[in-house]
C-alpha positions as a Markdown table, in Angstrom:
| # | Residue | x | y | z |
|---|---|---|---|---|
| 1 | Unk | -14.0 | 11.0 | 45.1 |
| 2 | Unk | -17.3 | 12.9 | 45.7 |
| 3 | Unk | -17.7 | 15.8 | 48.1 |
| 4 | Unk | -20.3 | 15.2 | 50.7 |
| 5 | Unk | -22.2 | 17.7 | 52.9 |
| 6 | Unk | -24.7 | 16.7 | 55.6 |
| 7 | Unk | -28.2 | 17.0 | 54.3 |
| 8 | Unk | -27.2 | 17.7 | 50.7 |
| 9 | Unk | -27.5 | 15.2 | 47.9 |
| 10 | Unk | -23.9 | 14.6 | 46.6 |
| 11 | Unk | -25.2 | 14.7 | 43.0 |
| 12 | Unk | -26.4 | 18.3 | 43.6 |
| 13 | Unk | -22.9 | 19.6 | 44.5 |
| 14 | Unk | -21.3 | 21.5 | 41.6 |
| 15 | Unk | -17.9 | 19.9 | 42.2 |
| 16 | Unk | -19.5 | 16.4 | 41.9 |
| 17 | Unk | -21.2 | 17.1 | 38.6 |
| 18 | Unk | -19.9 | 15.6 | 35.4 |
| 19 | Unk | -20.1 | 18.0 | 32.4 |
| 20 | Unk | -22.4 | 16.8 | 29.7 |
| 21 | Unk | -20.3 | 18.4 | 27.0 |
| 22 | Unk | -16.7 | 17.3 | 27.2 |
| 23 | Unk | -14.4 | 20.0 | 25.8 |
| 24 | Unk | -10.9 | 19.1 | 24.5 |
| 25 | Unk | -8.2 | 21.6 | 25.4 |
| 26 | Unk | -7.5 | 22.0 | 21.7 |
| 27 | Unk | -10.8 | 23.9 | 21.3 |
| 28 | Unk | -9.6 | 26.4 | 23.9 |
| 29 | Unk | -6.2 | 26.8 | 22.2 |
| 30 | Unk | -8.1 | 27.3 | 18.9 |
| 31 | Unk | -10.2 | 30.0 | 20.5 |
| 32 | Unk | -7.1 | 31.7 | 22.0 |
| 33 | Unk | -5.2 | 31.9 | 18.7 |
| 34 | Unk | -8.3 | 33.1 | 16.9 |
| 35 | Unk | -8.8 | 35.8 | 19.5 |
| 36 | Unk | -5.1 | 36.9 | 19.0 |
| 37 | Unk | -5.4 | 36.8 | 15.2 |
| 38 | Unk | -2.8 | 34.1 | 14.9 |
| 39 | Unk | -3.2 | 31.6 | 12.1 |
| 40 | Unk | -2.7 | 27.9 | 12.6 |
| 41 | Unk | 0.0 | 28.0 | 10.0 |
| 42 | Unk | 1.9 | 30.8 | 11.7 |
| 43 | Unk | 1.6 | 29.2 | 15.1 |
| 44 | Unk | 2.8 | 25.8 | 13.8 |
| 45 | Unk | 5.8 | 27.5 | 12.1 |
| 46 | Unk | 6.6 | 29.4 | 15.3 |
| 47 | Unk | 6.6 | 26.3 | 17.5 |
| 48 | Unk | 8.2 | 24.0 | 14.9 |
| 49 | Unk | 5.5 | 21.4 | 14.3 |
| 50 | Unk | 3.7 | 20.5 | 11.1 |
| 51 | Unk | 0.4 | 22.5 | 10.7 |
| 52 | Unk | -1.4 | 19.1 | 10.3 |
| 53 | Unk | -0.3 | 18.1 | 13.8 |
| 54 | Unk | -1.4 | 21.4 | 15.3 |
| 55 | Unk | -4.7 | 21.1 | 13.5 |
| 56 | Unk | -5.2 | 17.6 | 15.0 |
| 57 | Unk | -4.6 | 19.0 | 18.5 |
| 58 | Unk | -6.9 | 22.0 | 17.9 |
| 59 | Unk | -9.7 | 19.7 | 16.6 |
| 60 | Unk | -9.3 | 17.2 | 19.5 |
| 61 | Unk | -7.9 | 14.4 | 17.4 |
| 62 | Unk | -4.5 | 14.5 | 19.2 |
| 63 | Unk | -3.7 | 15.0 | 22.8 |
| 64 | Unk | -1.9 | 18.1 | 24.2 |
| 65 | Unk | 1.4 | 16.4 | 25.3 |
| 66 | Unk | 3.9 | 17.8 | 27.7 |
| 67 | Unk | 6.0 | 18.9 | 24.7 |
| 68 | Unk | 3.2 | 20.7 | 23.0 |
| 69 | Unk | 2.1 | 22.3 | 26.2 |
| 70 | Unk | 5.6 | 23.7 | 26.7 |
| 71 | Unk | 5.8 | 24.9 | 23.1 |
| 72 | Unk | 2.4 | 26.6 | 23.5 |
| 73 | Unk | 3.6 | 28.2 | 26.8 |
| 74 | Unk | 6.6 | 29.7 | 25.0 |
| 75 | Unk | 4.5 | 31.0 | 22.1 |
| 76 | Unk | 1.4 | 32.2 | 23.9 |
| 77 | Unk | 2.6 | 32.9 | 27.4 |
| 78 | Unk | 0.0 | 30.5 | 28.9 |
| 79 | Unk | 1.4 | 28.1 | 31.4 |
| 80 | Unk | 2.0 | 24.5 | 30.2 |
| 81 | Unk | 0.5 | 23.2 | 33.5 |
| 82 | Unk | -2.9 | 24.7 | 32.5 |
| 83 | Unk | -2.9 | 22.8 | 29.1 |
| 84 | Unk | -1.8 | 19.6 | 30.8 |
| 85 | Unk | -4.4 | 19.8 | 33.5 |
| 86 | Unk | -7.1 | 20.5 | 30.9 |
| 87 | Unk | -5.9 | 17.5 | 28.9 |
| 88 | Unk | -5.9 | 15.3 | 32.1 |
| 89 | Unk | -9.4 | 16.4 | 33.0 |
| 90 | Unk | -10.6 | 15.7 | 29.4 |
| 91 | Unk | -9.1 | 12.2 | 29.5 |
| 92 | Unk | -10.7 | 11.5 | 32.8 |
| 93 | Unk | -14.1 | 12.8 | 31.6 |
| 94 | Unk | -13.9 | 10.6 | 28.5 |
| 95 | Unk | -13.1 | 7.5 | 30.6 |
| 96 | Unk | -15.9 | 8.3 | 32.9 |
| 97 | Unk | -18.3 | 8.6 | 30.0 |
| 98 | Unk | -17.5 | 5.1 | 28.8 |
| 99 | Unk | -20.1 | 2.8 | 30.3 |
| 100 | Unk | -18.1 | -0.4 | 29.9 |
| 101 | Unk | -15.1 | 1.2 | 31.7 |
| 102 | Unk | -17.3 | 2.5 | 34.5 |
| 103 | Unk | -18.8 | -0.9 | 34.9 |
| 104 | Unk | -15.3 | -2.3 | 35.1 |
| 105 | Unk | -14.4 | 0.2 | 37.8 |
| 106 | Unk | -17.5 | -0.8 | 39.8 |
| 107 | Unk | -16.6 | -4.5 | 39.6 |
| 108 | Unk | -13.0 | -3.7 | 40.8 |
| 109 | Unk | -14.4 | -1.5 | 43.7 |
| 110 | Unk | -16.7 | -4.3 | 44.8 |
| 111 | Unk | -13.9 | -6.8 | 44.8 |
| 112 | Unk | -11.5 | -4.4 | 46.6 |
| 113 | Unk | -14.2 | -3.7 | 49.3 |
| 114 | Unk | -14.0 | -7.4 | 50.4 |
| 115 | Unk | -10.2 | -7.6 | 50.5 |
């Protein structure tokens, strides 16, 4: 849902803009552990998951699940809700950048408007 202000083009309101570069939350986790000087191997061992799984999360090949978010919260002290919100936002941005899905949404909205 877009924010609208009288006399302002909705596409020019910051909250309505779609980022051109979609960032997976794993990239932010990777930045955080690098800043703290924690290796992927050490973090994976600490939270009890294979290093290959952690690497896939950090490289955006695997989603930050509720379980991973809670494990990261325990290890890094950063709330799980943040990681889950970032993952949800990422998923939504990916869906909105898929032209065939956007077209499908438009068709559904047109049909729903007549019901």
